[in-house]
Structures are given as structure tokens and as C-alpha cells.
C-alpha positions in Angstrom: 62.2 117.7 -11.2 59.7 116.0 -13.6 56.8 117.6 -11.8 58.5 121.0 -12.1 59.1 120.6 -15.8 55.5 119.3 -16.3 54.2 122.4 -14.6 56.2 124.7 -16.9 54.9 122.7 -19.9 51.3 123.0 -18.6 51.7 126.8 -18.1 53.2 127.2 -21.5 50.4 125.2 -23.2 47.8 127.2 -21.2 49.3 130.5 -22.3 49.4 129.4 -26.0 45.7 128.3 -25.7 44.7 131.6 -24.2 46.5 133.5 -26.9 44.8 131.5 -29.6 41.4 132.1 -28.0 42.1 135.8 -27.7 43.1 136.0 -31.4 40.0 134.1 -32.4 37.8 136.5 -30.4 39.6 139.5 -31.9 39.2 138.1 -35.4 35.4 137.9 -34.8 35.3 141.5 -33.5 37.2 142.6 -36.6 34.1 141.9 -38.7 31.5 143.1 -36.2 30.3 146.7 -36.6 31.2 146.7 -40.3 28.3 146.9 -42.6 28.6 144.0 -45.1 27.9 144.4 -48.8 26.6 141.5 -50.9 27.5 137.9 -51.1 27.6 135.5 -54.1 28.5 131.8 -54.0 30.5 130.5 -56.9 31.7 126.9 -57.1 31.7 126.5 -53.3 33.4 129.8 -52.6 31.4 132.6 -50.9 32.6 136.0 -52.3 31.8 139.3 -50.6 31.5 142.4 -52.7 30.4 146.0 -52.8 28.5 147.4 -55.8 27.5 150.9 -56.8 26.9 153.0 -59.9 25.7 152.3 -63.4 27.3 152.1 -66.8 30.3 150.0 -68.0 31.1 147.4 -65.3 34.4 147.9 -63.6 35.7 145.1 -61.3 38.1 146.1 -58.5 40.7 143.6 -57.2 42.8 144.4 -54.1 46.3 143.3 -53.2 47.6 140.7 -50.8 46.6 141.4 -47.2 43.9 144.0 -48.1 40.1 143.9 -48.7 37.4 146.0 -50.3 38.1 148.7 -47.8 41.2 149.4 -49.7 39.1 150.9 -52.5 36.5 152.6 -50.3 39.1 154.4 -48.1 41.2 155.5 -51.2 38.1 157.0 -52.8 38.5 154.9 -55.9 35.2 153.0 -55.3 33.0 156.1 -54.7 34.5 158.3 -57.4 34.5 155.6 -60.1 30.9 154.7 -59.3 29.9 158.2 -60.6 30.7 156.9 -64.1 30.8 153.1 -64.0 29.0 150.1 -62.4 31.7 149.3 -59.9 32.0 145.9 -58.2 34.7 145.6 -55.6 35.5 142.0 -54.5 37.1 140.6 -51.4 39.3 138.1 -53.1 39.2 134.5 -51.7 40.3 134.4 -48.1 40.3 138.2 -47.6 37.7 140.4 -45.8 34.5 138.4 -45.7 35.2 136.0 -48.6 35.9 132.4 -48.0 39.0 130.5 -49.3 38.2 126.7 -49.4 41.2 124.6 -48.6 42.5 121.8 -50.8 42.9 124.2 -53.8 45.8 126.2 -55.0 44.3 129.7 -55.3 46.7 130.8 -58.1 46.1 134.0 -60.0 44.6 131.9 -62.8 42.2 130.1 -60.4 41.1 133.4 -58.9 40.6 134.9 -62.4 38.2 132.1 -63.3 36.4 132.5 -60.1 35.9 136.3 -60.5 34.9 135.8 -64.1 32.2 133.3 -63.1 31.0 135.6 -60.3 30.7 138.4 -62.9 28.6 136.1 -65.1 26.3 135.3 -62.2 25.8 139.0 -61.7 24.7 139.3 -65.3 28.0 141.0 -66.4 29.2 139.8 -69.7 31.8 142.5 -70.6 33.8 144.5 -68.0 36.9 146.4 -67.2 39.2 145.3 -64.4 41.4 147.3 -62.0 43.9 145.2 -60.0 46.3 146.5 -57.4 49.6 144.6 -56.4 48.7 140.9 -56.2 45.3 141.8 -57.6 47.1 143.0 -60.7 48.3 139.4 -61.3 44.7 138.2 -61.2 43.6 141.0 -63.5 46.2 140.1 -66.1 45.0 136.5 -65.9 41.5 137.6 -66.5 42.6 139.4 -69.6 44.6 136.3 -70.7 41.9 133.7 -70.0 38.8 135.7 -70.8 39.8 138.2 -73.5 36.3 138.4 -75.1 34.9 139.6 -71.7 37.6 142.0 -70.5 37.3 145.2 -72.5 40.0 147.1 -70.6 42.6 146.6 -67.9 44.2 148.9 -65.3 47.0 147.5 -63.2 48.6 149.4 -60.3 51.8 148.6 -58.5 52.0 145.1 -59.8 55.0 142.8 -59.2 54.9 141.3 -62.7 58.3 139.7 -62.7 59.0 138.5 -59.2 62.5 137.6 -58.1 63.5 135.0 -55.4 64.2 136.9 -52.2 64.4 136.2 -48.5 61.3 138.4 -47.7 59.1 136.2 -50.0 60.4 133.0 -48.4 59.8 134.3 -44.8 56.3 135.5 -45.7 55.4 132.1 -47.2 56.4 130.1 -44.1 53.1 130.6 -42.2 51.5 128.6 -45.1 53.1 125.4 -43.8 50.5 122.9 -42.7 51.3 122.2 -39.0 53.9 124.7 -37.8 52.3 127.4 -39.9 48.9 126.7 -38.4 50.1 127.0 -34.9 52.1 130.2 -35.7 49.1 131.9 -37.4 46.8 131.3 -34.5 49.2 132.3 -31.7 52.1 134.7 -32.0 51.9 135.9 -35.6 48.7 138.0 -35.2 50.4 139.8 -32.3 53.6 140.4 -34.2 51.6 141.7 -37.2 49.8 144.2 -35.0 53.1 145.3 -33.4 54.8 145.8 -36.8 51.8 147.5 -38.4 53.0 151.1 -38.2 56.3 150.1 -39.8 54.5 148.1 -42.6 52.1 151.0 -43.3 55.0 153.5 -43.5 56.8 151.2 -46.0 54.0 150.7 -48.4 52.8 154.3 -48.4 56.2 156.0 -48.4 56.8 158.6 -49.7 53.2 159.5 -49.0 51.4 159.7 -45.6 49.5 156.8 -44.1 45.7 157.3 -44.0 44.5 156.6 -40.5 41.2 155.1 -41.6 42.8 152.5 -43.9 45.5 151.6 -41.4 43.0 151.1 -38.6 40.5 149.0 -40.6 43.1 146.8 -42.4 45.2 146.0 -39.3 42.4 144.1 -37.6 41.4 142.3 -40.8 44.9 141.4 -41.8 45.9 140.1 -38.4 43.1 137.5 -38.3 44.5 133.9 -38.5 42.3 133.0 -41.5 43.5 136.0 -43.5 47.1 135.4 -42.5 46.8 132.0 -44.1 45.7 133.6 -47.3 48.5 136.2 -47.2 51.2 133.6 -46.6 49.7 131.3 -49.3 49.9 134.1 -51.9 53.4 134.9 -50.9 54.2 131.2 -51.5 52.6 131.5 -54.9 54.7 134.6 -55.7 57.8 132.8 -54.6 56.9 129.8 -56.9 56.4 132.2 -59.8 59.8 133.7 -59.1 61.4 130.3 -59.4 59.6 129.4 -62.7 60.8 130.4 -66.1 60.5 134.0 -67.1 56.9 135.2 -67.1 55.6 136.5 -70.5 52.5 138.7 -71.1 52.8 139.2 -74.8 49.8 137.0 -75.5 47.5 139.5 -73.7 45.7 141.6 -76.3 43.4 143.6 -74.0 44.1 147.4 -73.8 46.0 147.9 -70.6 46.8 151.0 -68.5 49.8 150.6 -66.2 50.3 152.8 -63.2 53.3 152.7 -60.8 54.7 154.9 -58.0 58.3 156.0 -58.6 58.9 155.9 -54.9 57.7 152.3 -54.3 59.8 150.8 -51.5 58.6 147.1 -51.9 60.3 146.6 -55.2 61.4 148.6 -58.3 57.8 149.2 -59.5 58.9 151.7 -62.1 61.2 149.2 -63.8 58.5 146.4 -63.5 55.9 148.7 -65.1 58.2 149.8 -67.9 59.0 146.2 -68.7 55.3 145.2 -68.8 54.6 148.3 -71.0 57.3 147.1 -73.5 55.6 143.7 -73.7 52.0 144.8 -74.0 51.5 146.3 -77.4 49.5 149.5 -77.3 49.5 149.7 -73.5 49.4 153.0 -71.6 52.0 153.8 -68.9 51.8 156.4 -66.0 54.7 156.6 -63.5 53.6 158.8 -60.6 56.6 160.7 -59.2 55.7 161.1 -55.6 53.8 157.9 -54.9 54.7 154.6 -53.4 53.2 151.1 -53.5 49.7 152.5 -52.6 49.6 154.8 -55.6 45.8 154.4 -55.8 45.6 156.2 -52.4 48.2 158.9 -52.8 47.5 159.5 -56.5 43.9 158.4 -56.9 43.2 161.0 -59.6 45.9 159.5 -61.8 44.4 156.1 -61.4 40.9 157.3 -62.1 42.2 159.2 -65.2 43.8 156.0 -66.4 40.5 154.1 -66.0 38.8 156.8 -68.1 41.5 156.7 -70.8 41.3 152.9 -71.1 37.5 153.0 -71.2 37.5 155.5 -74.1 40.3 153.9 -76.1 38.9 150.5 -75.5 35.8 151.5 -77.5 37.9 153.0 -80.3 39.1 151.0 -83.4 42.3 149.1 -82.7 44.4 151.6 -84.7 43.5 154.4 -82.3 44.6 152.6 -79.1 48.2 153.8 -79.1 50.8 153.6 -76.4 51.7 156.6 -74.2 53.8 157.2 -71.1 54.2 159.6 -68.3 56.9 160.5 -65.9 
């Protein structure tokens, strides 16, 4: 009987080991064949970024689970580069960027890192566009480095997170031992299986772009990136449990964009609440867009960038609030 049970244990362990090796191999292939951009090392973190265009610098920060491909496939990167010097970063732990362990990569920590990277690139003053979790980093950039950030555009941000089961479950893979084993074995497979459902949810009511879905699936199902995704979910859960977030100390001119059909959370309500707190901010609610408003309503986002750029150069009295429906 003992020998029989030992055999089952051995077969189970062998299957798990094979699954982990297969996931590692697939993770390496996810980066092969993709032309990398540029790399910069800041305080021990290697950041990957794409750069194009000339003019006022515009930094692009993607959301949780995404990468710079989010902005290339949406068209934001290429079209913005016709007017601005656009720098799109893979945030720490996403795409080709590293995420050193032993540090809590909060929105504040990432904001300081991105600001330092911009400085190493010779950029002293810049605009920032942040989507979803990237919006939290963008807001912290404006809070912590107001003399450098000349304008801010935030899209589909979860500015006032609430404790919910989904956040808790998403944070579990960040656990040290059980989470490590889960991320390297079954979780990548489950992510790939659930990918069509996840894409439909974040793009609804719009259609899912095949290019974005195909590229991001392989990147997001890598064990290393799953670690970053779950860690940022844990940070959001922690923020939800803390006292009410307040943004009234941010003085940078901010353009706020949200999709009225966002199925992840009530983005319209979140955006309106932020608009009420940020004096002089601009608000655009896109009627037929979901969480990925920069894909399905890219022209609205690009127009908001232009509005913030123009008003940001005007005297303070001219930067007045406006809203859209």
C-alpha cells in the first residue's frame, strides 16, 4: 500500500514539475520574436520602454496585467507621437521590465522610479497618461513631483477601491510559498483558459481587438508577471482597507476619461468623484466604452491629451473644469 501511494505521489510531483517547466518555456517564448525597445536601469530596476516623436514629453503608464503593447495596439502611442515625445514604459514586473523582490512596489514607489527614469532620459517636465492601475501611479507622480508634471490624463482609474472578494482572490497568488507554486504550475493554464472571458469583460460593450488579446495573453500568463499582477491586486486591497483616499492636494491640471459601460467597477461614478475633488479638472465620460476606453475611444483620449496640453500652458485662471456625457 505504501509503495502504491508513493507511486502516486511521484507521478503527481513529476506532473507538477513538467507543468512548471512547460510554463517556463512558454514564458521565454512569449518574449521571443518581439522587437524590444530600449532599456534603462534605475536604482537596480531595469525598465523597458518605447520612445517616438518630438515635442512635449508624454509618459504612458499601462494598467495591471498589461504592457507597452497596450498603447501600441490601441493606436495611442503612434498617434500621440505625431505631436509629442512619447515614452511608454513597461511598469516594474510587466513586459520586459524587472521587479526586484524585497520592495513593496506601491504606486508611490513606482512614481518615484518613473520620475527618476525620466530624469535619466533628460526629461525634466512632462505630461503623464495612466490607464487603470497606471492611473494610480500617474496621480502619485503629480502628487510627489508637481514641478515636473505639467499635465495629467487618467483613464478608467479605480481611484476609491472598495474591499471585495475579487480583489482578495486576485491577491492570493502573491503569497510567498503557496502563491509561488500556484503561479508556476496551474495558474498560467487557468489564465489562458479564462482569457476570452476576461477580454470580453474589460472591453465590453466594445469588441475585443485580436492583436491585443493575442499578445497580452502570453505576456500576462507568465509566472513572473502573474506575481506582479497579484501583488498589485494586494496593494489595491490594502488601499481599500485604509482610510478614505484623498486627492485634493494634487494641483496638476488633470483630464479624466471613463467608459460609461465599464464592467469592472462603476468607472463613471469613480471619475465623477475624482473630478469633484480635483479643482479645475476636465471630465469626459464616453457613452459606449468599457474599461479599455483608450482602445474603443482612442480619439477621445487623444483629444483629452491635447486639451490638457493646451490648458496646461495657459494661465491658471484659464484652466477651467468641463465635463462630457
